[in-house]
N, CA, C, O and the ligand as a Tripos MOL2 file, in Angstrom:
@<TRIPOS>MOLECULE
protein
  269   267    68     0     0
PROTEIN
NO_CHARGES

@<TRIPOS>ATOM
      1 N          25.0900   16.9990   -0.4260 N.3       1 MET1
      2 CA         24.0300   17.6360   -1.2070 C.3       1 MET1
      3 C          23.0960   16.5860   -1.7950 C.2       1 MET1
      4 O          21.8780   16.7620   -1.8290 O.2       1 MET1
      5 N          23.6920   15.4930   -2.2550 N.am      2 SER2
      6 CA         22.8450   14.4570   -2.8410 C.3       2 SER2
      7 C          21.8990   13.8930   -1.8360 C.2       2 SER2
      8 O          20.8230   13.4150   -2.1960 O.2       2 SER2
      9 N          22.2780   13.9350   -0.5530 N.am      3 ASP3
     10 CA         21.4080   13.3990    0.4730 C.3       3 ASP3
     11 C          20.1050   14.2090    0.5280 C.2       3 ASP3
     12 O          19.0110   13.6650    0.6810 O.2       3 ASP3
     13 N          20.2680   15.5170    0.3980 N.am      4 ILE4
     14 CA         19.0740   16.3920    0.4420 C.3       4 ILE4
     15 C          18.1980   16.1020   -0.7530 C.2       4 ILE4
     16 O          16.9790   16.0240   -0.6080 O.2       4 ILE4
     17 N          18.7700   15.9420   -1.9200 N.am      5 ILE5
     18 CA         17.9840   15.6990   -3.1290 C.3       5 ILE5
     19 C          17.2830   14.3340   -2.9920 C.2       5 ILE5
     20 O          16.0930   14.2030   -3.2810 O.2       5 ILE5
     21 N          18.0220   13.3560   -2.5590 N.am      6 ASP6
     22 CA         17.4280   12.0360   -2.3960 C.3       6 ASP6
     23 C          16.2410   12.0910   -1.4100 C.2       6 ASP6
     24 O          15.2070   11.4550   -1.6160 O.2       6 ASP6
     25 N          16.4250   12.8470   -0.3700 N.am      7 ASP7
     26 CA         15.3710   12.9670    0.6180 C.3       7 ASP7
     27 C          14.1280   13.6120    0.0130 C.2       7 ASP7
     28 O          13.0050   13.1600    0.2390 O.2       7 ASP7
     29 N          14.3450   14.6750   -0.7590 N.am      8 ALA8
     30 CA         13.2330   15.3550   -1.3920 C.3       8 ALA8
     31 C          12.5360   14.4390   -2.3820 C.2       8 ALA8
     32 O          11.3070   14.4070   -2.4450 O.2       8 ALA8
     33 N          13.2850   13.7230   -3.1260 N.am      9 ASN9
     34 CA         12.7030   12.7610   -4.0930 C.3       9 ASN9
     35 C          11.8790   11.7060   -3.3670 C.2       9 ASN9
     36 O          10.7820   11.3430   -3.7910 O.2       9 ASN9
     37 N          12.4420   11.2250   -2.2570 N.am     10 GLY10
     38 CA         11.7320   10.2310   -1.4830 C.3      10 GLY10
     39 C          10.4330   10.7250   -0.9670 C.2      10 GLY10
     40 O           9.4300   10.0110   -0.9780 O.2      10 GLY10
     41 N          10.4430   11.9720   -0.5020 N.am     11 ARG11
     42 CA          9.2030   12.5610    0.0120 C.3      11 ARG11
     43 C           8.2010   12.7930   -1.1060 C.2      11 ARG11
     44 O           7.0050   12.5640   -0.9300 O.2      11 ARG11
     45 N           8.6840   13.2450   -2.2490 N.am     12 ALA12
     46 CA          7.7940   13.4670   -3.3650 C.3      12 ALA12
     47 C           7.1430   12.1460   -3.8010 C.2      12 ALA12
     48 O           5.9490   12.0860   -4.0960 O.2      12 ALA12
     49 N           7.9720   11.0880   -3.8320 N.am     13 GLN13
     50 CA          7.4520    9.7640   -4.2050 C.3      13 GLN13
     51 C           6.4040    9.3310   -3.2020 C.2      13 GLN13
     52 O           5.3660    8.7870   -3.5790 O.2      13 GLN13
     53 N           6.6580    9.5610   -1.9690 N.am     14 LEU14
     54 CA          5.7140    9.1560   -0.8970 C.3      14 LEU14
     55 C           4.4270    9.9330   -1.0680 C.2      14 LEU14
     56 O           3.3410    9.3630   -0.9620 O.2      14 LEU14
     57 N           4.5300   11.2160   -1.3290 N.am     15 ASP15
     58 CA          3.3400   12.0180   -1.5210 C.3      15 ASP15
     59 C           2.5060   11.5190   -2.7210 C.2      15 ASP15
     60 O           1.2760   11.4810   -2.6820 O.2      15 ASP15
     61 N           3.2220   11.1460   -3.7640 N.am     16 LEU16
     62 CA          2.5450   10.6620   -4.9520 C.3      16 LEU16
     63 C           1.8140    9.3750   -4.6640 C.2      16 LEU16
     64 O           0.6680    9.1860   -5.0710 O.2      16 LEU16
     65 N           2.4990    8.4840   -3.9480 N.am     17 GLU17
     66 CA          1.8610    7.2070   -3.6100 C.3      17 GLU17
     67 C           0.6510    7.4270   -2.7500 C.2      17 GLU17
     68 O          -0.3730    6.7600   -2.8980 O.2      17 GLU17
     69 N           0.7850    8.3920   -1.8300 N.am     18 ARG18
     70 CA         -0.3640    8.6620   -0.9470 C.3      18 ARG18
     71 C          -1.5350    9.2570   -1.7630 C.2      18 ARG18
     72 O          -2.7020    8.9560   -1.5110 O.2      18 ARG18
     73 N          -1.1980   10.0820   -2.7160 N.am     19 ALA19
     74 CA         -2.2360   10.6930   -3.5380 C.3      19 ALA19
     75 C          -2.9480    9.6540   -4.3730 C.2      19 ALA19
     76 O          -4.1660    9.7000   -4.5410 O.2      19 ALA19
     77 N          -2.1650    8.7020   -4.9030 N.am     20 ILE20
     78 CA         -2.7570    7.6230   -5.6960 C.3      20 ILE20
     79 C          -3.6220    6.7670   -4.7980 C.2      20 ILE20
     80 O          -4.7400    6.4040   -5.1630 O.2      20 ILE20
     81 N          -3.1110    6.4460   -3.6320 N.am     21 ALA21
     82 CA         -3.8580    5.6240   -2.6900 C.3      21 ALA21
     83 C          -5.1530    6.3090   -2.2620 C.2      21 ALA21
     84 O          -6.2050    5.6800   -2.1510 O.2      21 ALA21
     85 N          -5.0460    7.5980   -2.0300 N.am     22 ALA22
     86 CA         -6.2550    8.3630   -1.5990 C.3      22 ALA22
     87 C          -7.2820    8.3880   -2.7050 C.2      22 ALA22
     88 O          -8.4830    8.3110   -2.4510 O.2      22 ALA22
     89 N          -6.8000    8.5000   -3.9630 N.am     23 ALA23
     90 CA         -7.7160    8.5310   -5.0730 C.3      23 ALA23
     91 C          -8.4610    7.2090   -5.2260 C.2      23 ALA23
     92 O          -9.6230    7.1620   -5.6290 O.2      23 ALA23
     93 N          -7.7610    6.1650   -4.8950 N.am     24 ARG24
     94 CA         -8.3750    4.8530   -5.0480 C.3      24 ARG24
     95 C          -9.3240    4.5350   -3.8840 C.2      24 ARG24
     96 O         -10.2560    3.7410   -4.0160 O.2      24 ARG24
     97 N          -9.0610    5.1710   -2.7590 N.am     25 ASN25
     98 CA         -9.8150    4.8140   -1.5360 C.3      25 ASN25
     99 C         -11.1060    5.6120   -1.4460 C.2      25 ASN25
    100 O         -11.0730    6.8400   -1.3540 O.2      25 ASN25
    101 N         -12.2160    4.9420   -1.4720 N.am     26 SER26
    102 CA        -13.4580    5.6360   -1.3130 C.3      26 SER26
    103 C         -13.8750    5.6070    0.1680 C.2      26 SER26
    104 O         -14.7360    6.3880    0.5720 O.2      26 SER26
    105 N         -13.2950    4.7440    0.9600 N.am     27 ASN27
    106 CA        -13.7020    4.6060    2.3460 C.3      27 ASN27
    107 C         -12.6790    5.2030    3.2890 C.2      27 ASN27
    108 O         -12.8570    5.1340    4.5050 O.2      27 ASN27
    109 N         -11.6220    5.7830    2.7690 N.am     28 GLY28
    110 CA        -10.6500    6.4480    3.6180 C.3      28 GLY28
    111 C          -9.6590    5.5130    4.2890 C.2      28 GLY28
    112 O          -8.7860    5.9570    5.0340 O.2      28 GLY28
    113 N          -9.7920    4.2180    4.0240 N.am     29 LEU29
    114 CA         -8.8390    3.2540    4.5810 C.3      29 LEU29
    115 C          -7.8530    2.8550    3.5490 C.2      29 LEU29
    116 O          -7.9850    3.1790    2.3690 O.2      29 LEU29
    117 N          -6.8410    2.1320    4.0080 N.am     30 ASP30
    118 CA         -5.9010    1.5520    3.0530 C.3      30 ASP30
    119 C          -6.6200    0.4450    2.3100 C.2      30 ASP30
    120 O          -6.7970   -0.6500    2.8430 O.2      30 ASP30
    121 N          -7.0360    0.7210    1.0840 N.am     31 SER31
    122 CA         -7.8260   -0.3120    0.3990 C.3      31 SER31
    123 C          -7.4730   -0.3190   -1.0960 C.2      31 SER31
    124 O          -8.2390    0.1940   -1.9120 O.2      31 SER31
    125 N          -6.3520   -0.8790   -1.4510 N.am     32 PRO32
    126 CA         -6.0140   -1.0450   -2.8320 C.3      32 PRO32
    127 C          -7.0120   -1.9560   -3.5300 C.2      32 PRO32
    128 O          -7.7520   -2.6870   -2.8700 O.2      32 PRO32
    129 N          -7.0380   -1.9210   -4.8130 N.am     33 GLU33
    130 CA         -7.9680   -2.7530   -5.5580 C.3      33 GLU33
    131 C          -7.6650   -4.2340   -5.3710 C.2      33 GLU33
    132 O          -6.5010   -4.6330   -5.3930 O.2      33 GLU33
    133 N          -8.6870   -5.0430   -5.1900 N.am     34 PRO34
    134 CA         -8.4400   -6.4990   -5.0830 C.3      34 PRO34
    135 C          -7.9100   -7.0400   -6.3730 C.2      34 PRO34
    136 O          -8.3670   -6.6530   -7.4480 O.2      34 PRO34
    137 N          -6.9410   -7.9400   -6.2860 N.am     35 THR35
    138 CA         -6.3440   -8.4900   -7.4880 C.3      35 THR35
    139 C          -6.6070   -9.9640   -7.6240 C.2      35 THR35
    140 O          -6.2160  -10.5900   -8.6090 O.2      35 THR35
    141 N          -7.2970  -10.5400   -6.5940 N.am     36 GLY36
    142 CA         -7.5030  -11.9970   -6.6210 C.3      36 GLY36
    143 C          -6.3610  -12.7220   -5.9500 C.2      36 GLY36
    144 O          -6.3590  -13.9500   -5.8570 O.2      36 GLY36
    145 N          -5.3750  -11.9460   -5.4750 N.am     37 GLU37
    146 CA         -4.2520  -12.5460   -4.7180 C.3      37 GLU37
    147 C          -4.0720  -11.7620   -3.4380 C.2      37 GLU37
    148 O          -4.3410  -10.5620   -3.3780 O.2      37 GLU37
    149 N          -3.6130  -12.4610   -2.4170 N.am     38 CYS38
    150 CA         -3.2610  -11.7680   -1.2010 C.3      38 CYS38
    151 C          -2.1600  -10.7890   -1.5350 C.2      38 CYS38
    152 O          -1.1750  -11.1500   -2.1790 O.2      38 CYS38
    153 N          -2.3200   -9.5440   -1.0990 N.am     39 LEU39
    154 CA         -1.3060   -8.5030   -1.4100 C.3      39 LEU39
    155 C          -0.0450   -8.7280   -0.6370 C.2      39 LEU39
    156 O           0.9910   -8.1430   -0.9520 O.2      39 LEU39
    157 N          -0.1120   -9.5880    0.3970 N.am     40 ASN40
    158 CA          1.0660   -9.7850    1.2000 C.3      40 ASN40
    159 C           1.8380  -11.0380    0.7850 C.2      40 ASN40
    160 O           3.0680  -11.0170    0.7450 O.2      40 ASN40
    161 N           1.1420  -12.1090    0.4820 N.am     41 CYS41
    162 CA          1.8270  -13.3570    0.2050 C.3      41 CYS41
    163 C           1.4150  -14.0010   -1.1290 C.2      41 CYS41
    164 O           1.8590  -15.0990   -1.4660 O.2      41 CYS41
    165 N           0.5710  -13.3050   -1.8690 N.am     42 GLN42
    166 CA          0.1720  -13.7250   -3.2200 C.3      42 GLN42
    167 C          -0.6490  -15.0210   -3.2250 C.2      42 GLN42
    168 O          -0.7990  -15.6490   -4.2730 O.2      42 GLN42
    169 N          -1.1780  -15.4230   -2.0710 N.am     43 ALA43
    170 CA         -2.0560  -16.5790   -2.0440 C.3      43 ALA43
    171 C          -3.3690  -16.2020   -2.7080 C.2      43 ALA43
    172 O          -3.8240  -15.0670   -2.5710 O.2      43 ALA43
    173 N          -3.9820  -17.1250   -3.4190 N.am     44 PRO44
    174 CA         -5.2820  -16.8050   -4.0630 C.3      44 PRO44
    175 C          -6.3390  -16.4530   -3.0630 C.2      44 PRO44
    176 O          -6.5330  -17.1730   -2.0840 O.2      44 PRO44
    177 N          -7.0340  -15.3500   -3.2860 N.am     45 VAL45
    178 CA         -8.1590  -14.9660   -2.4390 C.3      45 VAL45
    179 C          -9.3060  -14.5480   -3.3510 C.2      45 VAL45
    180 O          -9.1020  -14.2340   -4.5240 O.2      45 VAL45
    181 N         -10.5130  -14.5490   -2.7950 N.am     46 ILE46
    182 CA        -11.6670  -14.2130   -3.5950 C.3      46 ILE46
    183 C         -11.9880  -12.7380   -3.3950 C.2      46 ILE46
    184 O         -12.2970  -12.3300   -2.2760 O.2      46 ILE46
    185 N         -11.9240  -11.9170   -4.4630 N.am     47 PRO47
    186 CA        -12.2860  -10.4930   -4.3310 C.3      47 PRO47
    187 C         -13.6820  -10.3640   -3.7520 C.2      47 PRO47
    188 O         -14.5200  -11.2180   -4.0440 O.2      47 PRO47
    189 N         -13.9910   -9.3430   -2.9430 N.am     48 PRO48
    190 CA        -13.1350   -8.1650   -2.6960 C.3      48 PRO48
    191 C         -12.0860   -8.3690   -1.6140 C.2      48 PRO48
    192 O         -11.4580   -7.3990   -1.1900 O.2      48 PRO48
    193 N         -11.8740   -9.5960   -1.1530 N.am     49 ALA49
    194 CA        -10.8120   -9.7970   -0.1990 C.3      49 ALA49
    195 C          -9.4810   -9.4250   -0.8290 C.2      49 ALA49
    196 O          -9.2550   -9.6800   -2.0120 O.2      49 ALA49
    197 N          -8.6000   -8.8220   -0.0380 N.am     50 ARG50
    198 CA         -7.3110   -8.4400   -0.5800 C.3      50 ARG50
    199 C          -6.1460   -9.1130    0.1890 C.2      50 ARG50
    200 O          -4.9810   -9.0130   -0.1950 O.2      50 ARG50
    201 N          -6.5040   -9.7800    1.2600 N.am     51 TRP51
    202 CA         -5.5030  -10.5320    2.0110 C.3      51 TRP51
    203 C          -6.0920  -11.8710    2.4260 C.2      51 TRP51
    204 O          -7.3070  -11.9890    2.5840 O.2      51 TRP51
    205 N          -5.2550  -12.8710    2.6040 N.am     52 CYS52
    206 CA         -5.7640  -14.2050    2.9370 C.3      52 CYS52
    207 C          -6.1580  -14.3030    4.4010 C.2      52 CYS52
    208 O          -6.9750  -15.1510    4.7570 O.2      52 CYS52
    209 N          -5.6050  -13.4680    5.2470 N.am     53 ASP53
    210 CA         -5.9820  -13.4240    6.6350 C.3      53 ASP53
    211 C          -5.5710  -12.1110    7.2700 C.2      53 ASP53
    212 O          -4.7670  -11.3740    6.6990 O.2      53 ASP53
    213 N          -6.1190  -11.7990    8.4630 N.am     54 PRO54
    214 CA         -5.8370  -10.5110    9.0960 C.3      54 PRO54
    215 C          -4.3560  -10.2870    9.3320 C.2      54 PRO54
    216 O          -3.8820   -9.1520    9.2730 O.2      54 PRO54
    217 N          -3.6120  -11.3690    9.6020 N.am     55 ASP55
    218 CA         -2.1670  -11.1960    9.8350 C.3      55 ASP55
    219 C          -1.4910  -10.6470    8.6030 C.2      55 ASP55
    220 O          -0.6450   -9.7580    8.6980 O.2      55 ASP55
    221 N          -1.8650  -11.1780    7.4210 N.am     56 CYS56
    222 CA         -1.2730  -10.6790    6.1940 C.3      56 CYS56
    223 C          -1.6740   -9.2140    5.9460 C.2      56 CYS56
    224 O          -0.8630   -8.4090    5.4880 O.2      56 CYS56
    225 N          -2.9240   -8.8880    6.2510 N.am     57 GLN57
    226 CA         -3.3620   -7.5210    6.0870 C.3      57 GLN57
    227 C          -2.5440   -6.5790    6.9470 C.2      57 GLN57
    228 O          -2.0740   -5.5360    6.4920 O.2      57 GLN57
    229 N          -2.3840   -6.9770    8.2180 N.am     58 GLN58
    230 CA         -1.6200   -6.1450    9.1360 C.3      58 GLN58
    231 C          -0.1500   -6.0220    8.7150 C.2      58 GLN58
    232 O           0.4430   -4.9450    8.7790 O.2      58 GLN58
    233 N           0.4020   -7.1230    8.2960 N.am     59 ASP59
    234 CA          1.8010   -7.1200    7.8750 C.3      59 ASP59
    235 C           1.9730   -6.2220    6.6580 C.2      59 ASP59
    236 O           2.9260   -5.4470    6.5740 O.2      59 ASP59
    237 N           1.0500   -6.3320    5.7250 N.am     60 TRP60
    238 CA          1.1230   -5.5090    4.5150 C.3      60 TRP60
    239 C           0.9650   -4.0380    4.8400 C.2      60 TRP60
    240 O           1.6880   -3.2030    4.2950 O.2      60 TRP60
    241 N           0.0340   -3.7090    5.7170 N.am     61 GLN61
    242 CA         -0.1870   -2.3470    6.0790 C.3      61 GLN61
    243 C           1.0350   -1.7690    6.7920 C.2      61 GLN61
    244 O           1.4010   -0.6160    6.5630 O.2      61 GLN61
    245 N           1.6510   -2.5500    7.6370 N.am     62 LEU62
    246 CA          2.8150   -2.0970    8.3340 C.3      62 LEU62
    247 C           3.9520   -1.8350    7.3640 C.2      62 LEU62
    248 O           4.6710   -0.8420    7.4800 O.2      62 LEU62
    249 N           4.1070   -2.7510    6.3910 N.am     63 ARG63
    250 CA          5.1900   -2.5980    5.4200 C.3      63 ARG63
    251 C           4.9470   -1.3770    4.5000 C.2      63 ARG63
    252 O           5.8760   -0.6220    4.2130 O.2      63 ARG63
    253 N           3.7140   -1.1950    4.0510 N.am     64 THR64
    254 CA          3.4570   -0.1060    3.1080 C.3      64 THR64
    255 C           3.5190    1.2230    3.8210 C.2      64 THR64
    256 O           3.9450    2.2100    3.2210 O.2      64 THR64
    257 N           3.1070    1.2950    5.0930 N.am     65 ARG65
    258 CA          3.1460    2.5340    5.8070 C.3      65 ARG65
    259 C           4.5850    2.8820    6.2530 C.2      65 ARG65
    260 O           4.9360    4.0500    6.4200 O.2      65 ARG65
    261 N           5.3820    1.8470    6.4330 N.am     66 GLY66
    262 CA          6.7290    2.0700    6.9570 C.3      66 GLY66
    263 C           7.6940    2.6390    5.9300 C.2      66 GLY66
    264 O           8.8050    3.0300    6.2880 O.2      66 GLY66
    265 N           7.2940    2.6950    4.6410 N.am     67 ARG67
    266 CA          8.2000    3.2010    3.6340 C.3      67 ARG67
    267 C           8.4490    4.7010    3.7210 C.2      67 ARG67
    268 O           9.2020    5.2490    2.9170 O.2      67 ARG67
    269 ZN         -1.4700  -13.7490    2.6920 Zn       68 ZN68
@<TRIPOS>BOND
     1     1     2 1
     2     2     3 1
     3     3     4 2
     4     3     5 am
     5     5     6 1
     6     6     7 1
     7     7     8 2
     8     7     9 am
     9     9    10 1
    10    10    11 1
    11    11    12 2
    12    11    13 am
    13    13    14 1
    14    14    15 1
    15    15    16 2
    16    15    17 am
    17    17    18 1
    18    18    19 1
    19    19    20 2
    20    19    21 am
    21    21    22 1
    22    22    23 1
    23    23    24 2
    24    23    25 am
    25    25    26 1
    26    26    27 1
    27    27    28 2
    28    27    29 am
    29    29    30 1
    30    30    31 1
    31    31    32 2
    32    31    33 am
    33    33    34 1
    34    34    35 1
    35    35    36 2
    36    35    37 am
    37    37    38 1
    38    38    39 1
    39    39    40 2
    40    39    41 am
    41    41    42 1
    42    42    43 1
    43    43    44 2
    44    43    45 am
    45    45    46 1
    46    46    47 1
    47    47    48 2
    48    47    49 am
    49    49    50 1
    50    50    51 1
    51    51    52 2
    52    51    53 am
    53    53    54 1
    54    54    55 1
    55    55    56 2
    56    55    57 am
    57    57    58 1
    58    58    59 1
    59    59    60 2
    60    59    61 am
    61    61    62 1
    62    62    63 1
    63    63    64 2
    64    63    65 am
    65    65    66 1
    66    66    67 1
    67    67    68 2
    68    67    69 am
    69    69    70 1
    70    70    71 1
    71    71    72 2
    72    71    73 am
    73    73    74 1
    74    74    75 1
    75    75    76 2
    76    75    77 am
    77    77    78 1
    78    78    79 1
    79    79    80 2
    80    79    81 am
    81    81    82 1
    82    82    83 1
    83    83    84 2
    84    83    85 am
    85    85    86 1
    86    86    87 1
    87    87    88 2
    88    87    89 am
    89    89    90 1
    90    90    91 1
    91    91    92 2
    92    91    93 am
    93    93    94 1
    94    94    95 1
    95    95    96 2
    96    95    97 am
    97    97    98 1
    98    98    99 1
    99    99   100 2
   100    99   101 am
   101   101   102 1
   102   102   103 1
   103   103   104 2
   104   103   105 am
   105   105   106 1
   106   106   107 1
   107   107   108 2
   108   107   109 am
   109   109   110 1
   110   110   111 1
   111   111   112 2
   112   111   113 am
   113   113   114 1
   114   114   115 1
   115   115   116 2
   116   115   117 am
   117   117   118 1
   118   118   119 1
   119   119   120 2
   120   119   121 am
   121   121   122 1
   122   122   123 1
   123   123   124 2
   124   123   125 am
   125   125   126 1
   126   126   127 1
   127   127   128 2
   128   127   129 am
   129   129   130 1
   130   130   131 1
   131   131   132 2
   132   131   133 am
   133   133   134 1
   134   134   135 1
   135   135   136 2
   136   135   137 am
   137   137   138 1
   138   138   139 1
   139   139   140 2
   140   139   141 am
   141   141   142 1
   142   142   143 1
   143   143   144 2
   144   143   145 am
   145   145   146 1
   146   146   147 1
   147   147   148 2
   148   147   149 am
   149   149   150 1
   150   150   151 1
   151   151   152 2
   152   151   153 am
   153   153   154 1
   154   154   155 1
   155   155   156 2
   156   155   157 am
   157   157   158 1
   158   158   159 1
   159   159   160 2
   160   159   161 am
   161   161   162 1
   162   162   163 1
   163   163   164 2
   164   163   165 am
   165   165   166 1
   166   166   167 1
   167   167   168 2
   168   167   169 am
   169   169   170 1
   170   170   171 1
   171   171   172 2
   172   171   173 am
   173   173   174 1
   174   174   175 1
   175   175   176 2
   176   175   177 am
   177   177   178 1
   178   178   179 1
   179   179   180 2
   180   179   181 am
   181   181   182 1
   182   182   183 1
   183   183   184 2
   184   183   185 am
   185   185   186 1
   186   186   187 1
   187   187   188 2
   188   187   189 am
   189   189   190 1
   190   190   191 1
   191   191   192 2
   192   191   193 am
   193   193   194 1
   194   194   195 1
   195   195   196 2
   196   195   197 am
   197   197   198 1
   198   198   199 1
   199   199   200 2
   200   199   201 am
   201   201   202 1
   202   202   203 1
   203   203   204 2
   204   203   205 am
   205   205   206 1
   206   206   207 1
   207   207   208 2
   208   207   209 am
   209   209   210 1
   210   210   211 1
   211   211   212 2
   212   211   213 am
   213   213   214 1
   214   214   215 1
   215   215   216 2
   216   215   217 am
   217   217   218 1
   218   218   219 1
   219   219   220 2
   220   219   221 am
   221   221   222 1
   222   222   223 1
   223   223   224 2
   224   223   225 am
   225   225   226 1
   226   226   227 1
   227   227   228 2
   228   227   229 am
   229   229   230 1
   230   230   231 1
   231   231   232 2
   232   231   233 am
   233   233   234 1
   234   234   235 1
   235   235   236 2
   236   235   237 am
   237   237   238 1
   238   238   239 1
   239   239   240 2
   240   239   241 am
   241   241   242 1
   242   242   243 1
   243   243   244 2
   244   243   245 am
   245   245   246 1
   246   246   247 1
   247   247   248 2
   248   247   249 am
   249   249   250 1
   250   250   251 1
   251   251   252 2
   252   251   253 am
   253   253   254 1
   254   254   255 1
   255   255   256 2
   256   255   257 am
   257   257   258 1
   258   258   259 1
   259   259   260 2
   260   259   261 am
   261   261   262 1
   262   262   263 1
   263   263   264 2
   264   263   265 am
   265   265   266 1
   266   266   267 1
   267   267   268 2
@<TRIPOS>SUBSTRUCTURE
     1 MET1         2 RESIDUE 1 A MET
     2 SER2         6 RESIDUE 1 A SER
     3 ASP3        10 RESIDUE 1 A ASP
     4 ILE4        14 RESIDUE 1 A ILE
     5 ILE5        18 RESIDUE 1 A ILE
     6 ASP6        22 RESIDUE 1 A ASP
     7 ASP7        26 RESIDUE 1 A ASP
     8 ALA8        30 RESIDUE 1 A ALA
     9 ASN9        34 RESIDUE 1 A ASN
    10 GLY10       38 RESIDUE 1 A GLY
    11 ARG11       42 RESIDUE 1 A ARG
    12 ALA12       46 RESIDUE 1 A ALA
    13 GLN13       50 RESIDUE 1 A GLN
    14 LEU14       54 RESIDUE 1 A LEU
    15 ASP15       58 RESIDUE 1 A ASP
    16 LEU16       62 RESIDUE 1 A LEU
    17 GLU17       66 RESIDUE 1 A GLU
    18 ARG18       70 RESIDUE 1 A ARG
    19 ALA19       74 RESIDUE 1 A ALA
    20 ILE20       78 RESIDUE 1 A ILE
    21 ALA21       82 RESIDUE 1 A ALA
    22 ALA22       86 RESIDUE 1 A ALA
    23 ALA23       90 RESIDUE 1 A ALA
    24 ARG24       94 RESIDUE 1 A ARG
    25 ASN25       98 RESIDUE 1 A ASN
    26 SER26      102 RESIDUE 1 A SER
    27 ASN27      106 RESIDUE 1 A ASN
    28 GLY28      110 RESIDUE 1 A GLY
    29 LEU29      114 RESIDUE 1 A LEU
    30 ASP30      118 RESIDUE 1 A ASP
    31 SER31      122 RESIDUE 1 A SER
    32 PRO32      126 RESIDUE 1 A PRO
    33 GLU33      130 RESIDUE 1 A GLU
    34 PRO34      134 RESIDUE 1 A PRO
    35 THR35      138 RESIDUE 1 A THR
    36 GLY36      142 RESIDUE 1 A GLY
    37 GLU37      146 RESIDUE 1 A GLU
    38 CYS38      150 RESIDUE 1 A CYS
    39 LEU39      154 RESIDUE 1 A LEU
    40 ASN40      158 RESIDUE 1 A ASN
    41 CYS41      162 RESIDUE 1 A CYS
    42 GLN42      166 RESIDUE 1 A GLN
    43 ALA43      170 RESIDUE 1 A ALA
    44 PRO44      174 RESIDUE 1 A PRO
    45 VAL45      178 RESIDUE 1 A VAL
    46 ILE46      182 RESIDUE 1 A ILE
    47 PRO47      186 RESIDUE 1 A PRO
    48 PRO48      190 RESIDUE 1 A PRO
    49 ALA49      194 RESIDUE 1 A ALA
    50 ARG50      198 RESIDUE 1 A ARG
    51 TRP51      202 RESIDUE 1 A TRP
    52 CYS52      206 RESIDUE 1 A CYS
    53 ASP53      210 RESIDUE 1 A ASP
    54 PRO54      214 RESIDUE 1 A PRO
    55 ASP55      218 RESIDUE 1 A ASP
    56 CYS56      222 RESIDUE 1 A CYS
    57 GLN57      226 RESIDUE 1 A GLN
    58 GLN58      230 RESIDUE 1 A GLN
    59 ASP59      234 RESIDUE 1 A ASP
    60 TRP60      238 RESIDUE 1 A TRP
    61 GLN61      242 RESIDUE 1 A GLN
    62 LEU62      246 RESIDUE 1 A LEU
    63 ARG63      250 RESIDUE 1 A ARG
    64 THR64      254 RESIDUE 1 A THR
    65 ARG65      258 RESIDUE 1 A ARG
    66 GLY66      262 RESIDUE 1 A GLY
    67 ARG67      266 RESIDUE 1 A ARG
    68 ZN68       269 GROUP 0 **** ****
């Protein structure tokens, strides 16, 4: 039974994260707010850049979507 509850909670959490992401996205893409650091490896980047290179962006997107 706990498996079902955990699954529902996981889905609710995912929906919430998607809703938050959608609210932040004005262009419909995965675009979290720039923090001045690469979202993948925390290397310093200049906003509005959010990743230090395309590899980091792809890696980050794969990881965030895979949850
Ligand atoms: Zn990086």
